[in-house]
N, CA, C, O and the ligand as a Tripos MOL2 file, in Angstrom:
@<TRIPOS>MOLECULE
protein
  317   315    80     0     0
PROTEIN
NO_CHARGES

@<TRIPOS>ATOM
      1 N           1.0210   -1.0840    0.0230 N.3       1 MET1
      2 CA         -0.0980   -0.0020    0.0250 C.3       1 MET1
      3 C           0.8920    1.1710   -0.0870 C.2       1 MET1
      4 O           2.0990    1.1140    0.1530 O.2       1 MET1
      5 N           0.2020    2.2180   -0.4810 N.am      2 LYS2
      6 CA          1.0840    3.4740   -0.5940 C.3       2 LYS2
      7 C           0.3100    4.7700    0.0530 C.2       2 LYS2
      8 O          -0.7110    5.2830   -0.4060 O.2       2 LYS2
      9 N           0.9290    5.1240    1.0630 N.am      3 TRP3
     10 CA          0.2470    6.1210    1.7550 C.3       3 TRP3
     11 C           0.8660    7.4880    1.0930 C.2       3 TRP3
     12 O           2.0000    7.5510    0.6180 O.2       3 TRP3
     13 N          -0.0210    8.5160    1.1400 N.am      4 PRO4
     14 CA          0.4570    9.7710    0.7740 C.3       4 PRO4
     15 C           1.6020   10.2640    1.6040 C.2       4 PRO4
     16 O           1.7170    9.9240    2.7810 O.2       4 PRO4
     17 N           2.4150   11.0290    1.0280 N.am      5 PHE5
     18 CA          3.7340   11.4170    1.8400 C.3       5 PHE5
     19 C           3.0880   12.1790    3.0730 C.2       5 PHE5
     20 O           3.5880   11.9630    4.1770 O.2       5 PHE5
     21 N           2.1420   12.9500    2.9850 N.am      6 SER6
     22 CA          1.8440   13.8520    4.1440 C.3       6 SER6
     23 C           0.9700   13.2480    5.1620 C.2       6 SER6
     24 O           0.4380   13.8250    6.1100 O.2       6 SER6
     25 N           0.8830   11.7820    4.7770 N.am      7 PHE7
     26 CA         -0.3670   11.2160    5.9910 C.3       7 PHE7
     27 C           0.0750   11.2660    7.3720 C.2       7 PHE7
     28 O          -0.6880   11.6500    8.2580 O.2       7 PHE7
     29 N           1.2680   10.9000    7.6030 N.am      8 SER8
     30 CA          1.8000   11.0170    8.8920 C.3       8 SER8
     31 C           1.7870   12.2610    9.5730 C.2       8 SER8
     32 O           1.4710   12.4140   10.7520 O.2       8 SER8
     33 N           2.1660   13.1970    8.7300 N.am      9 ALA9
     34 CA          2.2440   14.7120    9.2360 C.3       9 ALA9
     35 C           0.9790   15.0770    9.8560 C.2       9 ALA9
     36 O           0.9500   15.6480   10.9460 O.2       9 ALA9
     37 N          -0.1330   14.7480    9.1630 N.am     10 ILE10
     38 CA         -1.3520   15.2680    9.6430 C.3      10 ILE10
     39 C          -1.6570   14.8150   11.0590 C.2      10 ILE10
     40 O          -2.2980   15.5800   11.7810 O.2      10 ILE10
     41 N          -1.2090   13.5090   11.5710 N.am     11 PHE11
     42 CA         -1.5430   13.2390   12.8810 C.3      11 PHE11
     43 C          -0.5080   13.7030   14.0550 C.2      11 PHE11
     44 O          -0.7000   13.7090   15.2710 O.2      11 PHE11
     45 N           0.5510   14.0550   13.3780 N.am     12 SER12
     46 CA          1.6700   14.4620   14.3830 C.3      12 SER12
     47 C           1.9040   16.0840   14.3450 C.2      12 SER12
     48 O           2.9120   16.6130   14.8150 O.2      12 SER12
     49 N           0.8100   16.8130   13.7070 N.am     13 ARG13
     50 CA          1.0320   18.0990   13.5590 C.3      13 ARG13
     51 C           1.0130   18.9860   14.7210 C.2      13 ARG13
     52 O          -0.0160   19.2350   15.3500 O.2      13 ARG13
     53 N           2.1500   19.4510   14.9910 N.am     14 LYS14
     54 CA          2.2100   20.3700   16.1380 C.3      14 LYS14
     55 C           2.9160   21.8190   15.6200 C.2      14 LYS14
     56 O           3.6060   21.9390   14.6070 O.2      14 LYS14
     57 N           2.5820   22.8300   16.5310 N.am     15 PRO15
     58 CA          3.3260   23.9330   16.0360 C.3      15 PRO15
     59 C           4.8880   23.9090   15.9230 C.2      15 PRO15
     60 O           5.6320   23.8910   16.9040 O.2      15 PRO15
     61 N           5.2600   23.9110   14.7500 N.am     16 ALA16
     62 CA          6.6480   23.6660   14.3300 C.3      16 ALA16
     63 C           7.5110   24.7610   14.5150 C.2      16 ALA16
     64 O           8.6460   24.5120   14.9200 O.2      16 ALA16
     65 N           7.1310   26.1280   14.2560 N.am     17 GLY17
     66 CA          7.9970   27.2520   14.4530 C.3      17 GLY17
     67 C           7.4420   28.2050   15.4470 C.2      17 GLY17
     68 O           6.5100   27.8190   16.1530 O.2      17 GLY17
     69 N           7.8860   29.3460   15.5730 N.am     18 PRO18
     70 CA          7.4550   30.3570   16.4680 C.3      18 PRO18
     71 C           6.0370   30.8220   15.8740 C.2      18 PRO18
     72 O           5.1270   31.2090   16.6080 O.2      18 PRO18
     73 N           5.9440   30.7570   14.6290 N.am     19 LEU19
     74 CA          4.6370   31.3390   14.0530 C.3      19 LEU19
     75 C           3.7290   30.0560   13.8010 C.2      19 LEU19
     76 O           4.0910   29.2120   12.9810 O.2      19 LEU19
     77 N           2.6170   29.9310   14.4740 N.am     20 SER20
     78 CA          1.5810   28.8390   14.0360 C.3      20 SER20
     79 C           0.7520   29.1710   12.8890 C.2      20 SER20
     80 O           0.6500   30.3280   12.4810 O.2      20 SER20
     81 N           0.0890   28.0670   12.3010 N.am     21 LEU21
     82 CA         -0.7270   28.4450   11.2270 C.3      21 LEU21
     83 C          -1.7490   29.3910   11.6150 C.2      21 LEU21
     84 O          -2.0940   30.2680   10.8230 O.2      21 LEU21
     85 N          -2.2470   29.2940   12.7280 N.am     22 THR22
     86 CA         -3.2780   30.0390   13.3040 C.3      22 THR22
     87 C          -3.2570   31.5810   13.6190 C.2      22 THR22
     88 O          -4.2200   32.3050   13.8720 O.2      22 THR22
     89 N          -1.9030   31.9080   13.5390 N.am     23 GLN23
     90 CA         -1.3880   33.2600   13.7870 C.3      23 GLN23
     91 C          -1.3020   34.0540   12.6130 C.2      23 GLN23
     92 O          -0.9000   33.5200   11.5800 O.2      23 GLN23
     93 N          -1.6320   35.2920   12.6230 N.am     24 CYS24
     94 CA         -1.6800   36.2240   11.4730 C.3      24 CYS24
     95 C          -0.3450   36.3510   10.9570 C.2      24 CYS24
     96 O           0.6130   36.5710   11.6980 O.2      24 CYS24
     97 N          -0.2430   36.2140    9.6510 N.am     25 PRO25
     98 CA          1.2340   36.5400    8.9020 C.3      25 PRO25
     99 C           1.6540   37.7950    8.9520 C.2      25 PRO25
    100 O           2.8390   38.1050    8.8380 O.2      25 PRO25
    101 N           0.5760   38.7250    9.1520 N.am     26 ASP26
    102 CA          0.8870   40.1440    9.0040 C.3      26 ASP26
    103 C           1.5120   40.6730   10.5000 C.2      26 ASP26
    104 O           2.5520   41.3230   10.6100 O.2      26 ASP26
    105 N           0.7320   40.2910   11.5030 N.am     27 CYS27
    106 CA          1.0370   40.9090   12.7780 C.3      27 CYS27
    107 C           1.1810   39.8130   13.9180 C.2      27 CYS27
    108 O           1.2520   40.1160   15.1090 O.2      27 CYS27
    109 N           1.2180   38.5080   13.4400 N.am     28 GLY28
    110 CA          1.4560   37.5450   14.4470 C.3      28 GLY28
    111 C           0.7070   37.2250   15.5640 C.2      28 GLY28
    112 O           1.1200   36.4780   16.4520 O.2      28 GLY28
    113 N          -0.4460   37.7930   15.5560 N.am     29 ARG29
    114 CA         -1.6180   37.5910   16.6620 C.3      29 ARG29
    115 C          -2.4690   36.3340   16.3780 C.2      29 ARG29
    116 O          -2.7510   35.9630   15.2380 O.2      29 ARG29
    117 N          -2.8040   35.7920   17.3690 N.am     30 GLU30
    118 CA         -3.8170   34.4440   17.1590 C.3      30 GLU30
    119 C          -4.9810   35.0830   16.3500 C.2      30 GLU30
    120 O          -5.4210   36.2140   16.5570 O.2      30 GLU30
    121 N          -5.4500   34.1590   15.3380 N.am     31 MET31
    122 CA         -6.4830   34.6050   14.6970 C.3      31 MET31
    123 C          -7.6610   33.8980   15.2370 C.2      31 MET31
    124 O          -7.6230   33.0690   16.1460 O.2      31 MET31
    125 N          -8.8250   34.3400   14.5290 N.am     32 ILE32
    126 CA        -10.2130   33.5250   15.1640 C.3      32 ILE32
    127 C         -10.6930   32.7760   14.0080 C.2      32 ILE32
    128 O         -10.8560   33.3150   12.9130 O.2      32 ILE32
    129 N         -10.9230   31.5390   14.2320 N.am     33 PHE33
    130 CA        -11.5250   30.7560   13.1710 C.3      33 PHE33
    131 C         -12.7880   30.9070   12.7900 C.2      33 PHE33
    132 O         -13.7170   30.8320   13.5940 O.2      33 PHE33
    133 N         -12.9700   31.1690   11.3380 N.am     34 VAL34
    134 CA        -14.1710   31.5070   10.7360 C.3      34 VAL34
    135 C         -14.9910   30.2820   10.1700 C.2      34 VAL34
    136 O         -16.0920   29.9210   10.5830 O.2      34 VAL34
    137 N         -14.3360   29.7660    9.2570 N.am     35 GLU35
    138 CA        -14.9790   28.6180    8.4730 C.3      35 GLU35
    139 C         -13.9220   27.6660    7.8900 C.2      35 GLU35
    140 O         -12.7520   28.0200    7.7370 O.2      35 GLU35
    141 N         -14.3870   26.4230    7.5650 N.am     36 LYS36
    142 CA        -13.4970   25.4660    6.9660 C.3      36 LYS36
    143 C         -14.3520   24.9890    5.8100 C.2      36 LYS36
    144 O         -15.5760   24.8630    5.8670 O.2      36 LYS36
    145 N         -13.5000   24.7050    4.6240 N.am     37 PHE37
    146 CA        -14.0040   24.2780    3.3530 C.3      37 PHE37
    147 C         -12.9750   23.2720    2.7470 C.2      37 PHE37
    148 O         -11.8300   23.6740    2.5410 O.2      37 PHE37
    149 N         -13.2970   22.0720    2.4710 N.am     38 THR38
    150 CA        -12.7180   20.9780    2.0220 C.3      38 THR38
    151 C         -12.9140   20.4970    0.6670 C.2      38 THR38
    152 O         -12.3250   19.5020    0.2450 O.2      38 THR38
    153 N         -13.7950   21.2360   -0.0800 N.am     39 MET39
    154 CA        -14.2480   20.8140   -1.3530 C.3      39 MET39
    155 C         -13.2820   20.5020   -2.3850 C.2      39 MET39
    156 O         -13.4730   19.6540   -3.2560 O.2      39 MET39
    157 N         -12.1650   21.2580   -2.2550 N.am     40 THR40
    158 CA        -11.0970   21.1090   -3.1440 C.3      40 THR40
    159 C         -10.1580   20.0710   -2.9460 C.2      40 THR40
    160 O          -9.2300   19.8700   -3.7300 O.2      40 THR40
    161 N         -10.3820   19.3480   -1.8370 N.am     41 GLY41
    162 CA         -9.5230   18.3140   -1.5230 C.3      41 GLY41
    163 C          -8.3500   18.7810   -0.5450 C.2      41 GLY41
    164 O          -7.6290   17.9650    0.0290 O.2      41 GLY41
    165 N          -8.2400   19.9790   -0.4220 N.am     42 ASP42
    166 CA         -7.2760   20.6580    0.4780 C.3      42 ASP42
    167 C          -8.1120   20.9810    1.7850 C.2      42 ASP42
    168 O          -9.3200   21.2170    1.7590 O.2      42 ASP42
    169 N          -7.3340   20.9640    2.9320 N.am     43 ASP43
    170 CA         -8.1260   21.5020    4.0680 C.3      43 ASP43
    171 C          -7.9140   22.9900    4.3300 C.2      43 ASP43
    172 O          -6.9930   23.4310    5.0170 O.2      43 ASP43
    173 N          -8.7610   23.6570    3.7760 N.am     44 LEU44
    174 CA         -8.4550   25.3080    3.7750 C.3      44 LEU44
    175 C          -9.5430   25.6280    4.9240 C.2      44 LEU44
    176 O         -10.6320   25.0820    5.1050 O.2      44 LEU44
    177 N          -8.9070   26.7100    5.6740 N.am     45 ARG45
    178 CA         -9.5940   27.3580    6.7990 C.3      45 ARG45
    179 C          -9.5420   28.7750    6.6800 C.2      45 ARG45
    180 O          -8.4770   29.2990    6.3530 O.2      45 ARG45
    181 N         -10.4940   29.4210    6.8900 N.am     46 THR46
    182 CA        -10.4990   30.8810    7.0040 C.3      46 THR46
    183 C         -10.4090   31.3990    8.3540 C.2      46 THR46
    184 O         -11.2650   31.0850    9.1810 O.2      46 THR46
    185 N          -9.5020   32.1220    8.6320 N.am     47 TYR47
    186 CA         -9.1760   32.9330    9.8950 C.3      47 TYR47
    187 C          -9.2910   34.2620    9.8050 C.2      47 TYR47
    188 O          -8.9140   34.8500    8.7910 O.2      47 TYR47
    189 N          -9.7900   34.8590   10.7840 N.am     48 ARG48
    190 CA         -9.8430   36.3510   10.7420 C.3      48 ARG48
    191 C          -8.9540   36.9690   11.9290 C.2      48 ARG48
    192 O          -8.9770   36.5610   13.0900 O.2      48 ARG48
    193 N          -8.1530   38.0430   11.4310 N.am     49 CYS49
    194 CA         -7.2680   38.7300   12.3000 C.3      49 CYS49
    195 C          -8.0940   39.9060   12.8190 C.2      49 CYS49
    196 O          -8.5920   40.6690   11.9910 O.2      49 CYS49
    197 N          -8.2750   40.1080   14.1020 N.am     50 GLN50
    198 CA         -9.1300   41.2060   14.5330 C.3      50 GLN50
    199 C          -8.2490   42.3580   14.5400 C.2      50 GLN50
    200 O          -8.7960   43.4230   14.2570 O.2      50 GLN50
    201 N          -6.9310   42.3890   14.8160 N.am     51 ARG51
    202 CA         -6.2270   43.5080   14.7460 C.3      51 ARG51
    203 C          -6.0700   44.2030   13.1830 C.2      51 ARG51
    204 O          -6.2070   45.3990   12.9270 O.2      51 ARG51
    205 N          -5.7930   43.2800   12.3690 N.am     52 CYS52
    206 CA         -5.7480   43.8840   10.8170 C.3      52 CYS52
    207 C          -6.8920   43.9760   10.1760 C.2      52 CYS52
    208 O          -6.9840   44.6710    9.1640 O.2      52 CYS52
    209 N          -8.0630   43.1950   10.7450 N.am     53 ARG53
    210 CA         -9.3390   43.1850   10.2170 C.3      53 ARG53
    211 C          -9.3890   42.6330    8.8260 C.2      53 ARG53
    212 O         -10.1140   43.0700    7.9320 O.2      53 ARG53
    213 N          -8.4750   41.5410    8.7170 N.am     54 LYS54
    214 CA         -8.4370   40.9170    7.4830 C.3      54 LYS54
    215 C          -8.6440   39.4560    7.5350 C.2      54 LYS54
    216 O          -8.1200   38.9550    8.5300 O.2      54 LYS54
    217 N          -9.2340   38.6530    6.7840 N.am     55 GLU55
    218 CA         -9.2720   37.4240    6.8540 C.3      55 GLU55
    219 C          -8.1450   36.6440    5.9520 C.2      55 GLU55
    220 O          -7.7840   37.1300    4.8800 O.2      55 GLU55
    221 N          -7.6610   35.5290    6.3950 N.am     56 HIS56
    222 CA         -6.5390   34.7500    5.9760 C.3      56 HIS56
    223 C          -6.9810   33.4140    5.5890 C.2      56 HIS56
    224 O          -7.6260   32.7980    6.4380 O.2      56 HIS56
    225 N          -6.7630   32.8690    4.5050 N.am     57 ILE57
    226 CA         -7.0930   31.3270    4.0380 C.3      57 ILE57
    227 C          -5.7360   30.7320    4.5420 C.2      57 ILE57
    228 O          -4.6430   31.1330    4.1400 O.2      57 ILE57
    229 N          -5.9300   29.6420    5.5470 N.am     58 VAL58
    230 CA         -4.8880   28.7940    5.8410 C.3      58 VAL58
    231 C          -4.9000   27.3840    5.3370 C.2      58 VAL58
    232 O          -5.8180   26.6330    5.6670 O.2      58 VAL58
    233 N          -3.9280   26.9830    4.5530 N.am     59 ASN59
    234 CA         -3.9430   25.6930    4.0730 C.3      59 ASN59
    235 C          -3.3930   24.6850    5.0680 C.2      59 ASN59
    236 O          -2.2020   24.8070    5.3570 O.2      59 ASN59
    237 N          -4.1110   23.6800    5.6470 N.am     60 PHE60
    238 CA         -3.7010   22.7230    6.5420 C.3      60 PHE60
    239 C          -3.3150   21.4990    5.8300 C.2      60 PHE60
    240 O          -3.1050   20.5090    6.5290 O.2      60 PHE60
    241 N          -3.1750   21.3900    4.4560 N.am     61 GLY61
    242 CA         -2.7550   20.2370    3.7670 C.3      61 GLY61
    243 C          -3.9170   19.5640    3.2740 C.2      61 GLY61
    244 O          -5.0120   20.1230    3.2130 O.2      61 GLY61
    245 N          -3.7080   18.3420    2.9090 N.am     62 THR62
    246 CA         -4.7560   17.3350    2.3470 C.3      62 THR62
    247 C          -6.0070   17.2900    3.3440 C.2      62 THR62
    248 O          -5.8810   17.0900    4.5520 O.2      62 THR62
    249 N          -7.1870   17.4920    2.7200 N.am     63 ALA63
    250 CA         -8.3050   17.2840    3.5870 C.3      63 ALA63
    251 C          -8.3450   15.7040    4.1130 C.2      63 ALA63
    252 O          -7.7170   14.8530    3.4830 O.2      63 ALA63
    253 N          -8.9310   15.4370    5.0140 N.am     64 MET64
    254 CA         -8.9200   14.1920    5.7030 C.3      64 MET64
    255 C          -9.8380   13.1750    4.7880 C.2      64 MET64
    256 O          -9.4860   12.0070    4.6250 O.2      64 MET64
    257 N         -10.9210   13.6550    4.2610 N.am     65 TRP65
    258 CA        -11.7360   12.8320    3.3860 C.3      65 TRP65
    259 C         -11.1060   12.4670    2.1910 C.2      65 TRP65
    260 O         -11.4270   11.4210    1.6270 O.2      65 TRP65
    261 N         -10.0430   13.3860    1.6340 N.am     66 LYS66
    262 CA         -9.3420   13.1470    0.3490 C.3      66 LYS66
    263 C          -8.2380   12.0210    0.6980 C.2      66 LYS66
    264 O          -7.9960   11.0720   -0.0490 O.2      66 LYS66
    265 N          -7.6240   12.2480    1.8920 N.am     67 VAL67
    266 CA         -6.6180   11.2010    2.1640 C.3      67 VAL67
    267 C          -7.1770    9.6800    2.3170 C.2      67 VAL67
    268 O          -6.6380    8.6800    1.8420 O.2      67 VAL67
    269 N          -8.3380    9.7220    3.0600 N.am     68 LEU68
    270 CA         -9.0110    8.4050    3.0750 C.3      68 LEU68
    271 C          -9.4310    7.8020    1.7700 C.2      68 LEU68
    272 O          -9.2120    6.6300    1.4650 O.2      68 LEU68
    273 N         -10.1240    8.7850    0.9310 N.am     69 SER69
    274 CA        -10.5400    8.3990   -0.3890 C.3      69 SER69
    275 C          -9.4800    7.7460   -1.1750 C.2      69 SER69
    276 O          -9.5760    6.6430   -1.7140 O.2      69 SER69
    277 N          -8.3850    8.5860   -1.1910 N.am     70 ASP70
    278 CA         -7.2260    8.1890   -1.9910 C.3      70 ASP70
    279 C          -6.5790    6.6930   -1.4410 C.2      70 ASP70
    280 O          -6.1780    5.8440   -2.2370 O.2      70 ASP70
    281 N          -6.5480    6.5380   -0.1780 N.am     71 ALA71
    282 CA         -6.1330    5.4900    0.4420 C.3      71 ALA71
    283 C          -7.0310    4.1790    0.0420 C.2      71 ALA71
    284 O          -6.6040    3.1090   -0.3920 O.2      71 ALA71
    285 N          -8.1540    4.4830    0.2590 N.am     72 ASN72
    286 CA         -9.3720    3.3510   -0.4370 C.3      72 ASN72
    287 C          -9.0570    3.0810   -1.7750 C.2      72 ASN72
    288 O          -9.0550    1.8930   -2.0980 O.2      72 ASN72
    289 N          -8.7700    3.9850   -2.6880 N.am     73 LYS73
    290 CA         -8.5690    3.7370   -4.1990 C.3      73 LYS73
    291 C          -7.3960    2.6980   -4.3220 C.2      73 LYS73
    292 O          -7.4670    1.7420   -5.0940 O.2      73 LYS73
    293 N          -6.2710    2.9540   -3.4830 N.am     74 SER74
    294 CA         -5.1090    2.2920   -3.6770 C.3      74 SER74
    295 C          -5.2150    0.8670   -3.0970 C.2      74 SER74
    296 O          -4.3870   -0.0180   -3.3120 O.2      74 SER74
    297 N          -6.3260    0.7390   -2.3350 N.am     75 GLU75
    298 CA         -6.4230   -0.4980   -1.4870 C.3      75 GLU75
    299 C          -7.6980   -1.3200   -1.8160 C.2      75 GLU75
    300 O          -8.2400   -2.0480   -0.9850 O.2      75 GLU75
    301 N          -8.1140   -1.1590   -3.0190 N.am     76 ASP76
    302 CA         -9.4610   -1.9390   -3.4590 C.3      76 ASP76
    303 C          -9.2960   -3.3240   -3.4360 C.2      76 ASP76
    304 O         -10.3360   -3.9770   -3.3540 O.2      76 ASP76
    305 N          -8.1270   -3.9900   -3.4950 N.am     77 ASP77
    306 CA         -8.1830   -5.3340   -3.3250 C.3      77 ASP77
    307 C          -8.1730   -5.8040   -1.9520 C.2      77 ASP77
    308 O          -8.7540   -6.8640   -1.7190 O.2      77 ASP77
    309 N          -7.6030   -5.1800   -1.0070 N.am     78 ALA78
    310 CA         -7.5520   -5.5390    0.4590 C.3      78 ALA78
    311 C          -8.6130   -4.9960    1.2110 C.2      78 ALA78
    312 O          -8.5040   -3.8340    1.6050 O.2      78 ALA78
    313 N          -9.6270   -5.6560    1.4740 N.am     79 SER79
    314 CA        -10.7370   -5.0530    2.4490 C.3      79 SER79
    315 C         -10.8870   -5.5970    3.8960 C.2      79 SER79
    316 O         -11.7450   -5.1290    4.6450 O.2      79 SER79
    317 ZN         -2.8640   40.7450   11.9000 Zn       80 ZN80
@<TRIPOS>BOND
     1     1     2 1
     2     2     3 1
     3     3     4 2
     4     3     5 am
     5     5     6 1
     6     6     7 1
     7     7     8 2
     8     7     9 am
     9     9    10 1
    10    10    11 1
    11    11    12 2
    12    11    13 am
    13    13    14 1
    14    14    15 1
    15    15    16 2
    16    15    17 am
    17    17    18 1
    18    18    19 1
    19    19    20 2
    20    19    21 am
    21    21    22 1
    22    22    23 1
    23    23    24 2
    24    23    25 am
    25    25    26 1
    26    26    27 1
    27    27    28 2
    28    27    29 am
    29    29    30 1
    30    30    31 1
    31    31    32 2
    32    31    33 am
    33    33    34 1
    34    34    35 1
    35    35    36 2
    36    35    37 am
    37    37    38 1
    38    38    39 1
    39    39    40 2
    40    39    41 am
    41    41    42 1
    42    42    43 1
    43    43    44 2
    44    43    45 am
    45    45    46 1
    46    46    47 1
    47    47    48 2
    48    47    49 am
    49    49    50 1
    50    50    51 1
    51    51    52 2
    52    51    53 am
    53    53    54 1
    54    54    55 1
    55    55    56 2
    56    55    57 am
    57    57    58 1
    58    58    59 1
    59    59    60 2
    60    59    61 am
    61    61    62 1
    62    62    63 1
    63    63    64 2
    64    63    65 am
    65    65    66 1
    66    66    67 1
    67    67    68 2
    68    67    69 am
    69    69    70 1
    70    70    71 1
    71    71    72 2
    72    71    73 am
    73    73    74 1
    74    74    75 1
    75    75    76 2
    76    75    77 am
    77    77    78 1
    78    78    79 1
    79    79    80 2
    80    79    81 am
    81    81    82 1
    82    82    83 1
    83    83    84 2
    84    83    85 am
    85    85    86 1
    86    86    87 1
    87    87    88 2
    88    87    89 am
    89    89    90 1
    90    90    91 1
    91    91    92 2
    92    91    93 am
    93    93    94 1
    94    94    95 1
    95    95    96 2
    96    95    97 am
    97    97    98 1
    98    98    99 1
    99    99   100 2
   100    99   101 am
   101   101   102 1
   102   102   103 1
   103   103   104 2
   104   103   105 am
   105   105   106 1
   106   106   107 1
   107   107   108 2
   108   107   109 am
   109   109   110 1
   110   110   111 1
   111   111   112 2
   112   111   113 am
   113   113   114 1
   114   114   115 1
   115   115   116 2
   116   115   117 am
   117   117   118 1
   118   118   119 1
   119   119   120 2
   120   119   121 am
   121   121   122 1
   122   122   123 1
   123   123   124 2
   124   123   125 am
   125   125   126 1
   126   126   127 1
   127   127   128 2
   128   127   129 am
   129   129   130 1
   130   130   131 1
   131   131   132 2
   132   131   133 am
   133   133   134 1
   134   134   135 1
   135   135   136 2
   136   135   137 am
   137   137   138 1
   138   138   139 1
   139   139   140 2
   140   139   141 am
   141   141   142 1
   142   142   143 1
   143   143   144 2
   144   143   145 am
   145   145   146 1
   146   146   147 1
   147   147   148 2
   148   147   149 am
   149   149   150 1
   150   150   151 1
   151   151   152 2
   152   151   153 am
   153   153   154 1
   154   154   155 1
   155   155   156 2
   156   155   157 am
   157   157   158 1
   158   158   159 1
   159   159   160 2
   160   159   161 am
   161   161   162 1
   162   162   163 1
   163   163   164 2
   164   163   165 am
   165   165   166 1
   166   166   167 1
   167   167   168 2
   168   167   169 am
   169   169   170 1
   170   170   171 1
   171   171   172 2
   172   171   173 am
   173   173   174 1
   174   174   175 1
   175   175   176 2
   176   175   177 am
   177   177   178 1
   178   178   179 1
   179   179   180 2
   180   179   181 am
   181   181   182 1
   182   182   183 1
   183   183   184 2
   184   183   185 am
   185   185   186 1
   186   186   187 1
   187   187   188 2
   188   187   189 am
   189   189   190 1
   190   190   191 1
   191   191   192 2
   192   191   193 am
   193   193   194 1
   194   194   195 1
   195   195   196 2
   196   195   197 am
   197   197   198 1
   198   198   199 1
   199   199   200 2
   200   199   201 am
   201   201   202 1
   202   202   203 1
   203   203   204 2
   204   203   205 am
   205   205   206 1
   206   206   207 1
   207   207   208 2
   208   207   209 am
   209   209   210 1
   210   210   211 1
   211   211   212 2
   212   211   213 am
   213   213   214 1
   214   214   215 1
   215   215   216 2
   216   215   217 am
   217   217   218 1
   218   218   219 1
   219   219   220 2
   220   219   221 am
   221   221   222 1
   222   222   223 1
   223   223   224 2
   224   223   225 am
   225   225   226 1
   226   226   227 1
   227   227   228 2
   228   227   229 am
   229   229   230 1
   230   230   231 1
   231   231   232 2
   232   231   233 am
   233   233   234 1
   234   234   235 1
   235   235   236 2
   236   235   237 am
   237   237   238 1
   238   238   239 1
   239   239   240 2
   240   239   241 am
   241   241   242 1
   242   242   243 1
   243   243   244 2
   244   243   245 am
   245   245   246 1
   246   246   247 1
   247   247   248 2
   248   247   249 am
   249   249   250 1
   250   250   251 1
   251   251   252 2
   252   251   253 am
   253   253   254 1
   254   254   255 1
   255   255   256 2
   256   255   257 am
   257   257   258 1
   258   258   259 1
   259   259   260 2
   260   259   261 am
   261   261   262 1
   262   262   263 1
   263   263   264 2
   264   263   265 am
   265   265   266 1
   266   266   267 1
   267   267   268 2
   268   267   269 am
   269   269   270 1
   270   270   271 1
   271   271   272 2
   272   271   273 am
   273   273   274 1
   274   274   275 1
   275   275   276 2
   276   275   277 am
   277   277   278 1
   278   278   279 1
   279   279   280 2
   280   279   281 am
   281   281   282 1
   282   282   283 1
   283   283   284 2
   284   283   285 am
   285   285   286 1
   286   286   287 1
   287   287   288 2
   288   287   289 am
   289   289   290 1
   290   290   291 1
   291   291   292 2
   292   291   293 am
   293   293   294 1
   294   294   295 1
   295   295   296 2
   296   295   297 am
   297   297   298 1
   298   298   299 1
   299   299   300 2
   300   299   301 am
   301   301   302 1
   302   302   303 1
   303   303   304 2
   304   303   305 am
   305   305   306 1
   306   306   307 1
   307   307   308 2
   308   307   309 am
   309   309   310 1
   310   310   311 1
   311   311   312 2
   312   311   313 am
   313   313   314 1
   314   314   315 1
   315   315   316 2
@<TRIPOS>SUBSTRUCTURE
     1 MET1         2 RESIDUE 1 A MET
     2 LYS2         6 RESIDUE 1 A LYS
     3 TRP3        10 RESIDUE 1 A TRP
     4 PRO4        14 RESIDUE 1 A PRO
     5 PHE5        18 RESIDUE 1 A PHE
     6 SER6        22 RESIDUE 1 A SER
     7 PHE7        26 RESIDUE 1 A PHE
     8 SER8        30 RESIDUE 1 A SER
     9 ALA9        34 RESIDUE 1 A ALA
    10 ILE10       38 RESIDUE 1 A ILE
    11 PHE11       42 RESIDUE 1 A PHE
    12 SER12       46 RESIDUE 1 A SER
    13 ARG13       50 RESIDUE 1 A ARG
    14 LYS14       54 RESIDUE 1 A LYS
    15 PRO15       58 RESIDUE 1 A PRO
    16 ALA16       62 RESIDUE 1 A ALA
    17 GLY17       66 RESIDUE 1 A GLY
    18 PRO18       70 RESIDUE 1 A PRO
    19 LEU19       74 RESIDUE 1 A LEU
    20 SER20       78 RESIDUE 1 A SER
    21 LEU21       82 RESIDUE 1 A LEU
    22 THR22       86 RESIDUE 1 A THR
    23 GLN23       90 RESIDUE 1 A GLN
    24 CYS24       94 RESIDUE 1 A CYS
    25 PRO25       98 RESIDUE 1 A PRO
    26 ASP26      102 RESIDUE 1 A ASP
    27 CYS27      106 RESIDUE 1 A CYS
    28 GLY28      110 RESIDUE 1 A GLY
    29 ARG29      114 RESIDUE 1 A ARG
    30 GLU30      118 RESIDUE 1 A GLU
    31 MET31      122 RESIDUE 1 A MET
    32 ILE32      126 RESIDUE 1 A ILE
    33 PHE33      130 RESIDUE 1 A PHE
    34 VAL34      134 RESIDUE 1 A VAL
    35 GLU35      138 RESIDUE 1 A GLU
    36 LYS36      142 RESIDUE 1 A LYS
    37 PHE37      146 RESIDUE 1 A PHE
    38 THR38      150 RESIDUE 1 A THR
    39 MET39      154 RESIDUE 1 A MET
    40 THR40      158 RESIDUE 1 A THR
    41 GLY41      162 RESIDUE 1 A GLY
    42 ASP42      166 RESIDUE 1 A ASP
    43 ASP43      170 RESIDUE 1 A ASP
    44 LEU44      174 RESIDUE 1 A LEU
    45 ARG45      178 RESIDUE 1 A ARG
    46 THR46      182 RESIDUE 1 A THR
    47 TYR47      186 RESIDUE 1 A TYR
    48 ARG48      190 RESIDUE 1 A ARG
    49 CYS49      194 RESIDUE 1 A CYS
    50 GLN50      198 RESIDUE 1 A GLN
    51 ARG51      202 RESIDUE 1 A ARG
    52 CYS52      206 RESIDUE 1 A CYS
    53 ARG53      210 RESIDUE 1 A ARG
    54 LYS54      214 RESIDUE 1 A LYS
    55 GLU55      218 RESIDUE 1 A GLU
    56 HIS56      222 RESIDUE 1 A HIS
    57 ILE57      226 RESIDUE 1 A ILE
    58 VAL58      230 RESIDUE 1 A VAL
    59 ASN59      234 RESIDUE 1 A ASN
    60 PHE60      238 RESIDUE 1 A PHE
    61 GLY61      242 RESIDUE 1 A GLY
    62 THR62      246 RESIDUE 1 A THR
    63 ALA63      250 RESIDUE 1 A ALA
    64 MET64      254 RESIDUE 1 A MET
    65 TRP65      258 RESIDUE 1 A TRP
    66 LYS66      262 RESIDUE 1 A LYS
    67 VAL67      266 RESIDUE 1 A VAL
    68 LEU68      270 RESIDUE 1 A LEU
    69 SER69      274 RESIDUE 1 A SER
    70 ASP70      278 RESIDUE 1 A ASP
    71 ALA71      282 RESIDUE 1 A ALA
    72 ASN72      286 RESIDUE 1 A ASN
    73 LYS73      290 RESIDUE 1 A LYS
    74 SER74      294 RESIDUE 1 A SER
    75 GLU75      298 RESIDUE 1 A GLU
    76 ASP76      302 RESIDUE 1 A ASP
    77 ASP77      306 RESIDUE 1 A ASP
    78 ALA78      310 RESIDUE 1 A ALA
    79 SER79      314 RESIDUE 1 A SER
    80 ZN80       317 GROUP 0 **** ****
């Protein structure tokens, strides 16, 4: 079986650097979660920075349903 390269990274995701994904790239403040959409296969989330009054779309990588769907495709024989 062949897992997508990013598969293990999803479960072990931790803040890697000083700036987390949910912090504003402009001012570094923690942003407020607005909404999530995964229709494209990517785990995209909208966060709003109250200070900048701007919304930022954060890409958390491949959406979970896409990972599972891809895994199922490559595992059609083994059930
Ligand atoms: Zn900001």
